[in-house]
C-alpha positions as CSV (number, residue, x, y, z in Angstrom):
1,X,139.0,69.8,113.1
2,X,141.7,70.0,110.5
3,X,145.0,68.8,112.0
4,X,148.6,69.5,111.0
5,X,148.0,71.3,107.7
6,X,150.3,74.0,106.3
7,X,148.1,77.0,106.9
8,X,148.8,79.8,104.4
9,X,146.8,82.9,105.1
10,X,148.5,86.1,103.7
11,X,145.9,88.3,105.4
12,X,147.2,87.1,108.8
13,X,150.8,86.6,107.8
14,X,150.6,82.8,108.4
15,X,152.6,80.2,106.6
16,X,153.1,77.4,109.2
17,X,151.7,74.1,110.4
18,X,148.5,74.7,112.5
19,X,145.3,73.1,113.5
20,X,142.0,74.6,112.4
21,X,138.8,74.2,114.4
22,X,135.6,74.6,112.4
23,X,132.1,74.7,113.8
24,X,128.9,75.3,111.7
25,X,131.0,76.2,108.7
26,X,132.8,79.0,110.6
27,X,136.5,78.9,111.6
28,X,136.6,79.0,115.4
29,X,140.3,78.8,116.0
30,X,143.7,78.6,114.2
31,X,146.2,77.4,116.7
32,X,149.0,74.9,117.3
33,X,148.0,71.6,118.9
34,X,144.2,72.0,119.4
35,X,143.0,68.9,121.3
36,X,141.2,66.6,118.8
37,X,139.0,65.3,121.6
38,X,136.7,68.3,121.2
39,X,136.0,67.5,117.5
40,X,133.2,65.4,116.0
41,X,135.4,64.8,112.9
42,X,139.2,65.1,112.4
43,X,140.9,65.5,109.1
44,X,144.6,64.8,108.9
45,X,146.0,67.5,106.6
46,X,149.7,66.6,107.0
47,X,151.5,67.5,103.8
48,X,148.6,69.5,102.6
49,X,148.0,73.2,102.3
50,X,145.1,74.8,104.2
51,X,144.1,78.2,103.0
52,X,141.1,80.5,102.9
53,X,139.0,80.3,99.7
54,X,140.8,81.6,96.6
55,X,139.3,84.3,94.3
56,X,139.8,83.5,90.6
57,X,139.5,86.7,88.6
58,X,139.2,85.2,85.1
59,X,136.9,82.2,84.5
60,X,134.1,81.4,82.1
61,X,131.4,79.6,84.0
62,X,128.6,80.1,81.6
63,X,128.8,76.4,80.8
64,X,125.3,75.7,79.5
65,X,125.2,78.8,77.3
66,X,128.9,78.8,76.2
67,X,129.6,75.0,76.1
68,X,133.0,75.2,74.4
69,X,134.2,77.9,76.7
70,X,132.5,77.5,80.0
71,X,133.3,75.2,83.0
72,X,130.9,74.0,85.7
73,X,132.0,76.1,88.7
74,X,131.2,73.6,91.5
75,X,133.0,70.8,89.6
76,X,136.0,72.8,88.5
77,X,136.5,75.9,90.7
78,X,135.7,74.5,94.2
79,X,138.0,71.5,94.0
80,X,140.8,73.8,92.9
81,X,140.2,76.0,96.0
82,X,138.4,78.9,94.2
83,X,135.3,79.7,96.3
84,X,134.7,82.9,94.5
85,X,135.1,83.6,90.8
86,X,134.7,86.4,88.3
87,X,133.2,85.3,85.0
88,X,135.1,87.4,82.4
89,X,132.4,88.4,80.0
90,X,130.6,85.3,78.9
91,X,127.2,86.8,78.8
92,X,125.8,90.0,77.2
93,X,122.7,91.7,78.4
94,X,120.4,89.4,76.3
95,X,121.8,86.3,77.9
96,X,122.6,87.5,81.3
97,X,119.2,86.9,82.9
98,X,119.5,83.2,82.0
99,X,123.1,83.1,83.2
100,X,122.0,84.5,86.5
101,X,118.9,82.3,86.9
102,X,120.4,79.0,85.9
103,X,124.1,79.3,86.8
104,X,124.7,82.0,89.4
105,X,121.7,81.1,91.6
106,X,122.4,77.3,91.4
107,X,126.1,77.3,92.2
108,X,127.8,76.9,95.6
109,X,130.7,78.8,94.1
110,X,130.2,82.6,94.6
111,X,130.0,84.1,91.1
112,X,130.5,87.7,90.1
113,X,130.5,88.7,86.4
114,X,131.8,91.2,83.9
115,X,129.0,91.9,81.5
116,X,130.0,91.5,77.9
117,X,129.5,94.7,75.9
118,X,128.2,92.6,73.0
119,X,124.5,92.0,73.4
120,X,124.7,88.2,73.4
121,X,128.3,87.7,74.6
122,X,130.3,84.6,73.9
123,X,127.5,82.2,73.3
124,X,128.6,80.4,70.2
125,X,130.4,77.1,69.7
126,X,132.0,78.5,66.6
127,X,133.4,81.7,68.2
128,X,136.5,81.7,66.0
129,X,134.5,81.6,62.8
130,X,132.1,84.4,63.7
131,X,133.9,86.6,66.2
132,X,133.9,89.5,63.8
133,X,130.1,89.4,63.8
134,X,129.9,89.0,67.6
135,X,132.3,91.9,68.1
136,X,130.4,94.1,65.6
137,X,129.4,97.5,66.9
138,X,125.8,96.7,65.6
139,X,125.6,94.1,68.4
140,X,126.3,96.7,71.1
141,X,123.3,98.4,72.8
142,X,124.6,100.8,75.5
143,X,121.2,101.5,77.0
144,X,120.3,97.8,77.4
145,X,123.8,97.1,78.8
146,X,123.4,99.9,81.4
147,X,119.9,98.7,82.3
148,X,121.2,95.1,82.8
149,X,124.0,96.4,85.0
150,X,121.6,98.5,87.1
151,X,119.3,95.5,87.7
152,X,122.2,93.2,88.6
153,X,124.7,95.3,90.5
154,X,125.1,92.6,93.1
155,X,126.6,90.2,90.5
156,X,127.9,92.5,87.7
157,X,131.1,94.2,88.7
158,X,132.2,95.6,85.3
159,X,132.0,95.4,81.6
160,X,134.1,93.2,79.3
161,X,135.1,94.6,75.9
162,X,136.5,92.0,73.5
163,X,138.2,93.8,70.6
164,X,139.6,92.5,67.4
């Protein structure tokens, strides 16, 4: 039970103090003054905002592949309220299978991605020094990019094109 939090839910037009009853990870009720006696645990959210998970549409969570750019989603996104994120083109088709296997599959945060049009994506620590190479047309392989998208439509939602 979450008691006395400022519930903000634009989908339902709510922005007022409510109690939220949760059971098995599912919201059972959002009402005023739900009796706390029915709850196994009560969290006093007075002075806090209670909201559905936020979707962050521009992150780089390819942290082990793009160490200078990426953040660890469960350590960075979840505490900030983002339960779902869109990685904005960290991985190209060569890197994407590792990104999916080691980051997407192992995160509690729901991760979608834009596939970088460049074959390797933004994998370098020295991006500023070699971005002209990474953005070179020679590193774009349309057929492999399309193949990667077709194999990963559940995660890949678009293509990211970085341009100079």
